[in-house]
C-alpha positions, 0 to 999 in steps of 0.5 A, spaced: 869 620 148 871 627 148 865 631 145 870 633 138 871 625 137 864 623 138 862 629 133 867 626 128 864 619 129 857 621 129 858 625 122 862 619 119 856 614 121 851 619 118 856 619 111 856 611 111 848 611 112 848 616 106 853 611 102 849 605 104 843 608 102 845 610 095 849 603 094 843 599 096 837 603 093 836 599 086 832 605 083 838 610 085 844 605 084 841 604 077 842 612 075 849 612 078 851 605 077 858 607 075 860 609 082 856 604 086 863 600 087 866 606 089 861 608 094 861 602 097 868 602 097 868 609 100 863 607 106 868 601 108 874 606 108 869 611 113 867 605 117 875 603 118 876 611 119 870 611 125 874 605 128 881 608 128 878 615 131 874 611 137 880 606 138 885 613 139 880 615 144 880 609 149 882 611 156 889 607 158 887 601 161 881 599 158 878 593 155 881 592 148 875 589 144 872 593 139 865 592 141 861 594 147 858 589 153 853 590 159 858 591 164 854 586 169 852 581 164 856 581 158 854 580 150 847 582 152 846 588 148 841 590 143 841 597 139 836 601 136 835 608 133 842 609 136 841 607 143 843 600 147 840 597 152 841 590 156 836 584 155 838 582 162 838 588 167 834 593 162 840 598 163 840 603 157 845 607 154 843 614 150 848 611 145 850 605 141 854 602 146 854 595 142 858 597 136 863 602 139 870 600 142 869 597 150 871 602 154 870 598 161 877 597 165 881 591 163 881 586 169 883 580 165 888 578 159 885 574 154 891 571 151 895 577 151 889 582 150 887 586 156 879 585 156 874 587 162 870 582 166 864 582 162 868 580 155 872 575 160 866 572 162 863 571 155 870 568 152 870 561 150 871 556 156 877 554 152 880 561 152 886 562 156 884 568 161 889 571 166 887 576 171 890 582 171 894 584 178 892 590 181 897 595 181 898 600 187 
């Protein structure tokens, strides 16, 4: 992710955190009751904007799924305080990899969506997976 896009996404996430705090803090919400619904709605819209910002920064040929995985073990990530790590191999990332668009290279088609090896391995047994041919 480019520095500018990462900074924008970080600022938007901070705004969502503040809006969530207002909407869920009953003492605060009671004084702003008339706007709680609007604040909650705004948080939803900002989350959609974050997803859109991140989606636009996906490298060509990357996995198309909207959540990250451990490239070796798939859906094994845990995230705390903005850092993710794999429960299996203990690999760690200094960012929330679990809740960001996957950026691993696509190696399979899941039905028609390009996905990485880790997402393909985590797919249900009934899923239609087709290897993507290497292009020279």
